[in-house]
C-alpha positions in Angstrom: 91.7 101.2 106.9 93.0 104.6 107.5 95.9 104.8 110.0 93.7 106.9 112.5 90.9 104.2 112.4 93.5 101.4 113.0 94.8 103.4 116.1 91.3 103.7 117.6 90.8 100.1 117.0 94.1 99.3 118.5 93.3 101.5 121.7 90.1 99.6 122.2 91.6 96.2 121.8 94.4 97.3 124.4 91.8 98.4 127.0 90.1 95.2 126.6 93.1 93.1 127.0 94.1 95.1 130.0 90.7 94.4 131.4 91.0 90.6 130.5 94.6 90.7 132.2 93.2 92.0 135.4 90.2 89.5 135.4 92.7 86.8 134.8 94.7 87.8 138.0 91.4 88.0 140.0 90.2 84.5 138.7 93.6 83.0 139.6 93.2 84.2 143.1 89.5 83.1 143.3 90.4 79.5 142.0 93.6 79.2 144.4 91.5 80.4 147.3 88.3 77.9 146.8 90.0 75.2 145.1 92.7 74.4 147.6 92.8 70.8 147.0 94.4 71.2 143.5 97.5 73.1 145.1 98.6 70.3 147.5 102.3 71.4 147.4 101.5 74.8 148.9 100.1 75.8 152.3 96.4 76.1 152.2 96.3 79.5 153.7 96.1 82.4 151.2 95.7 86.0 151.9 92.6 87.9 150.6 92.6 89.5 147.2 92.6 92.9 148.7 96.3 92.2 149.9 97.5 91.9 146.2 95.1 94.5 144.8 98.0 96.8 144.3 99.6 94.5 141.7 96.9 95.5 139.3 98.6 98.8 138.8 101.3 97.0 136.8 98.8 95.3 134.4 98.7 98.2 132.0 101.9 96.8 130.8 100.3 93.9 129.2 98.9 95.6 126.2 102.4 97.0 125.8 104.1 93.6 125.7 101.5 92.5 123.0 102.3 95.6 120.9 105.9 94.6 121.2 105.1 91.3 119.8 103.2 92.9 117.0 100.0 91.5 118.3 98.0 94.5 117.2 99.4 94.8 113.7 98.5 91.6 112.3 95.5 91.3 110.0 92.3 90.2 111.8 92.2 87.0 110.1 95.9 85.9 110.5 96.8 82.5 111.2 96.1 81.1 114.5 99.7 79.9 115.0 100.8 83.5 114.9 98.3 84.7 117.3 98.8 81.8 119.8 102.6 82.4 119.7 102.7 86.1 120.1 100.0 85.9 122.9 102.0 83.1 124.6 105.0 85.4 124.9 103.4 88.3 126.1 101.6 86.2 128.9 104.8 84.7 129.8 106.5 88.2 130.2 103.6 89.5 132.1 103.9 86.5 134.5 107.4 87.2 134.9 106.8 91.0 135.6 104.4 90.0 138.4 107.1 87.8 140.0 109.6 90.3 139.6 107.5 93.3 141.2 105.9 91.1 144.0 109.5 89.8 144.8 111.0 93.3 145.0 107.9 94.4 147.2 108.3 91.3 149.4 104.5 90.7 149.0 104.7 87.4 146.8 101.4 85.9 146.2 100.8 82.2 146.3 102.9 80.5 143.4 99.6 78.9 142.3 98.0 82.3 141.8 101.0 83.4 139.5 100.9 80.2 137.4 97.0 80.5 137.0 97.4 84.1 136.2 99.5 83.6 133.1 97.5 80.7 131.8 94.1 82.2 132.5 95.0 85.7 131.0 96.4 83.6 127.8 92.9 81.8 127.3 90.9 85.0 127.9 92.6 86.9 125.4 92.5 84.0 122.9 88.9 83.4 123.6 88.3 87.2 122.7 90.3 86.9 119.7 88.3 83.6 118.6 85.1 85.7 119.0 86.3 88.4 116.9 87.6 86.0 114.1 84.1 84.1 114.2 82.3 87.5 113.9 84.4 88.7 111.0 84.1 85.5 109.1 80.5 85.9 109.2 78.7 87.9 106.5 77.4 90.4 109.1 80.8 91.2 110.2 82.3 91.4 106.8 79.6 93.9 105.9 80.3 96.0 109.1 84.1 96.1 108.4 84.2 96.3 104.7 84.8 99.8 103.0 82.8 100.1 99.7 84.6 102.7 97.7 84.6 104.6 94.4 88.0 105.5 92.9 88.0 109.0 91.1 90.8 110.6 89.1 92.8 109.9 85.9 92.7 106.4 84.8 96.5 106.2 84.7 96.2 106.8 88.7 93.2 104.9 89.5 94.0 101.8 87.8 97.5 100.8 89.5 95.7 102.0 92.6 93.0 99.6 92.4 95.5 96.7 91.8 97.5 97.6 94.7 94.5 98.0 97.2 93.1 94.5 96.0 96.5 93.0 96.6 97.9 94.7 99.7 94.7 95.7 101.8 94.6 93.7 104.9 91.1 94.7 105.7 87.9 94.4 103.4 88.0 97.0 100.6 85.6 96.6 97.9 86.1 98.8 94.9 82.8 99.4 93.3 83.6 101.5 90.3 86.2 103.7 88.8 85.5 107.4 87.7 87.8 109.3 85.3 87.4 113.0 86.3 89.0 114.3 82.8 85.8 113.3 80.9 83.1 112.4 83.4 81.0 115.0 85.1 80.7 115.2 89.1 76.9 114.6 88.7 77.8 111.1 87.3 80.1 110.4 90.2 77.1 111.4 92.6 74.8 108.9 90.7 77.4 106.1 91.2 77.4 106.9 95.0 73.5 106.5 95.0 73.7 103.4 92.7 76.2 101.4 94.7 75.6 102.9 98.3 79.3 103.7 98.4 80.6 104.9 101.9 83.9 106.3 100.6 85.4 107.9 97.6 89.2 107.8 97.0 90.6 110.8 95.0 93.7 110.4 93.0 94.4 114.1 92.3 98.0 113.9 90.8 97.0 114.4 87.2 93.5 116.0 87.9 92.5 119.7 88.0 92.1 120.8 91.5 88.9 122.5 90.5 87.4 119.0 89.7 88.9 117.7 93.0 86.9 120.4 94.9 83.7 119.9 93.2 83.8 116.2 94.1 84.6 117.2 97.7 81.7 119.4 97.9 79.3 116.9 96.3 80.2 114.2 98.9 80.1 116.7 101.6 76.3 117.0 100.8 76.0 113.2 100.5 77.7 112.7 103.9 80.3 110.3 102.2 84.1 110.3 103.2 86.7 111.4 100.7 90.2 109.9 101.0 92.5 112.5 99.0 95.5 110.5 97.6 98.2 113.0 98.5 101.0 111.8 96.2 101.3 115.1 94.2 105.0 115.3 95.0 107.3 112.6 94.5 109.1 111.7 97.7 111.5 108.8 98.5 111.5 108.1 102.2 109.2 110.8 103.8 106.0 109.6 105.6 103.0 111.9 104.9 100.6 112.8 107.7 97.8 115.4 108.0 97.9 117.6 111.0 96.7 121.1 111.7 98.3 124.3 112.4 96.4 127.1 114.1 93.3 125.3 112.8 94.4 125.1 109.2 94.9 121.7 107.7 98.7 120.9 107.1 100.1 118.1 105.0 103.4 117.0 106.8 106.3 115.1 105.0 108.3 113.5 107.7 111.5 111.2 107.2 112.0 110.9 111.0 110.1 109.2 113.9 106.9 111.3 114.7 105.9 112.4 118.2 104.3 109.5 120.1 104.0 107.9 123.3 107.3 105.9 122.5 109.0 109.0 121.8 108.0 110.5 125.2 109.1 107.3 126.9 112.5 107.5 125.3 112.9 111.0 127.0 111.9 109.4 130.3 114.2 106.6 129.8 117.1 108.7 129.0 116.6 110.9 132.3 116.0 108.0 134.4 118.7 105.8 132.9 121.3 108.4 132.9 120.5 109.4 136.6 120.8 105.7 137.7 124.0 105.0 135.7 125.6 108.3 137.1 125.0 107.1 140.6 126.0 103.4 140.0 129.1 104.4 138.2 130.3 107.3 140.6 132.8 105.3 142.1 134.4 104.0 139.1 134.4 107.5 137.5 136.0 108.8 140.4 138.7 106.3 139.9 139.2 107.0 136.3 139.5 110.6 137.1 142.1 110.2 139.7 144.1 108.1 137.2 143.9 110.4 134.3 145.0 113.2 136.8 148.0 111.2 138.1 149.3 109.8 134.8 149.0 112.6 132.2 149.3 116.4 132.6 146.1 118.3 131.7 142.4 118.4 132.5 140.4 115.4 133.3 137.6 116.1 131.1 137.8 116.5 127.3 135.3 118.9 125.8 134.6 119.1 122.1 132.0 120.9 120.0 129.8 118.4 118.3 126.8 118.4 116.0 123.6 117.6 118.1 120.0 117.6 116.8 119.7 119.0 113.3 123.5 120.1 113.7 123.1 122.5 116.5 126.3 122.6 118.1 126.7 121.5 121.8 129.6 120.9 124.1 130.3 117.0 124.4 132.1 115.7 127.5 134.5 112.8 127.5 137.3 111.7 130.1 140.5 112.8 128.4 142.3 109.8 126.7 144.7 111.8 124.6 147.5 114.3 125.0 146.4 117.9 125.6 147.6 119.0 122.0 145.8 116.2 120.2 143.7 118.4 117.9 146.6 120.4 116.8 148.5 117.1 115.9 145.5 115.6 113.9 146.6 117.0 110.6 149.8 115.3 110.8 148.1 112.0 110.9 145.4 112.6 108.6 147.4 110.5 105.8 147.1 107.4 108.1 143.1 107.7 108.3 141.7 104.2 108.3 138.1 105.7 107.4 137.0 106.7 104.0 134.8 109.8 104.3 135.1 112.9 106.4 135.7 111.1 109.7 139.0 110.2 111.3 139.8 107.0 112.7 143.1 105.3 113.6 143.7 102.1 115.3 147.1 102.8 117.0 146.9 106.6 117.4 150.1 108.0 119.0 148.2 110.7 120.6 146.3 108.2 122.9 147.8 108.0 126.5 148.6 104.9 128.5 145.4 105.1 130.7 143.6 106.3 127.6 144.0 103.1 125.8 142.5 101.3 128.8 139.4 103.5 129.4 138.7 103.7 125.5 138.9 99.9 125.2 136.1 99.5 128.0 134.4 102.7 127.0 134.8 104.3 130.4 135.6 107.6 128.5 132.1 107.8 127.4 130.6 108.1 130.9 130.6 111.9 131.2 128.3 111.9 128.2 125.6 110.9 130.7 125.7 114.6 131.8 124.7 115.6 128.0 121.9 113.1 128.3 120.6 114.8 131.5 120.9 118.3 129.9 118.9 117.0 126.9 121.7 117.4 124.4 122.1 113.6 123.7 120.2 110.5 124.2 121.2 107.0 125.7 120.7 105.6 122.1 121.2 107.4 118.8 123.8 108.1 116.2 127.1 109.2 117.6 127.7 112.8 117.3 130.5 114.0 115.0 132.9 117.0 115.4 131.6 120.2 113.6 134.4 120.2 110.9 133.6 116.6 109.9 130.1 117.4 109.5 131.0 120.5 107.3 132.9 118.0 105.1 129.9 115.7 104.2 130.0 115.1 100.5 126.4 113.8 100.3 123.5 115.8 101.8 121.7 112.7 102.4 124.2 111.9 105.2 122.9 115.0 107.1 119.6 112.9 108.0 121.7 111.3 110.7 121.5 114.6 112.4 117.8 114.4 112.2 117.5 112.9 115.8 119.3 113.4 119.0 122.7 112.0 119.1 123.4 109.0 121.4 126.1 107.4 123.7 125.5 103.9 122.0 123.9 103.1 118.5 123.4 100.4 116.1 126.8 101.1 114.6 128.7 100.5 117.9 126.8 97.1 118.5 127.3 95.8 115.0 131.2 95.5 114.9 132.3 99.1 114.6 135.9 98.3 114.4 135.4 96.4 111.2 133.4 99.5 109.6 135.9 101.2 107.2 133.5 103.1 105.0 131.8 106.1 106.3 128.8 105.2 103.9 128.2 102.0 105.9 128.4 104.0 109.2 125.6 106.3 108.0 123.6 103.5 106.6 123.3 101.9 110.0 122.4 105.1 111.5 119.7 105.6 108.9 118.6 102.0 109.3 118.2 102.9 113.0 116.2 106.1 112.3 113.9 104.4 109.8 113.2 101.3 111.9 113.1 103.3 115.4 111.1 102.0 118.3 111.5 101.9 121.9 111.9 98.1 121.8 114.8 98.7 119.3 116.4 101.1 121.8 116.2 98.4 124.6 117.9 95.7 122.4 120.8 98.2 121.5 121.3 99.0 125.0 121.3 95.2 126.0 123.7 94.4 123.1 126.0 97.3 124.3 126.5 95.5 127.8 128.7 92.7 126.3 130.4 95.2 124.0 131.6 97.1 127.1 132.5 94.0 129.2 134.3 92.3 126.5 136.2 95.4 125.7 135.4 95.7 121.9 135.3 99.5 122.4 136.3 102.5 120.4 139.9 102.7 118.9 
């Protein structure tokens, strides 16, 4: 199934599941109100449903919890154990969320309602999944979902594609015939469309003349049959390919970074909201740190340095000053002691670090002013650490520049993966690229949670 079709199917499932969770909450309240004898440990009185109707506004989070569990990415006929397990955790977290929000709002429903809500929602969604499984397993459902395809192109392209589709396709795909466009006229392909009642043609155009491809597309236009053009004319190693349009013209996009999505928008919201909250909460501590720096070492409180931002665009990064004021001028004297391979400079016992500087670096207090960079939109809470411009210019492998394809961050996968033990810059870059290639909003949350013990235990920067 094409990605866009999968996305449409996922959105439909999410809307249905959101409705089922809302129905589960209503049923839980109704059962608690009318079957009071089952809840003898609670007071029999219960407020009307209208009192708690406002809690329904948080239920759209339920499909997101299911998505985080990979619930919508699994095949339709996946094992029941996976379905039940992922649904159980999503229902449990939805119940916890209702408890948390109602506690903060001081409008807590009866405990029986909360317990029933999680259980009823779980069984409602599970019942829906069993109905879908039953429908898919029947011949009628299989006929509705199955894609009946013709493969057209050069034999050396269509044969491996056929094997791959048969082995990897998660949804029903039936390959009806293969057509070698090098020696078969387009008219014969049209005859096969009529003969097999195909509802799609997959074109492998890598070794086929584009003139023949155009004729096939035109013929399928007249037949009202979909054409899937396998756009692998160009060899790429890591880029994901997407079709978009630019001013009404079709555009093939090769992208090796996360594409724009609701998750990327949510990341921006998280950056602004998170930075604002952290600045407010840490303001007493930052004031104390600023006073300590001012009183123990001559020079400015803040350290400003030009760093490489998104796509290498320079910006001024802020830090609490943890070194002497002429640290940059003395750097060349210490380069022979550099403990990192590659263009970056790291030294465990750096003589340029001040007394208070060692303390604030150990607990990462020196990073707090970068929250201002986050509010400016120059940095993110999570992302590859920004490097000085001169270190970026010394990259000896152009592939390392892909770490600049996303906003730099205050914390990253490298920092929570034992950064003091990373001695090779290539390992540092590998972790950054691993973050980029596997990015999700959930991954950002996990990195933020893992950053907390790093800061509290003092396993901070050298």
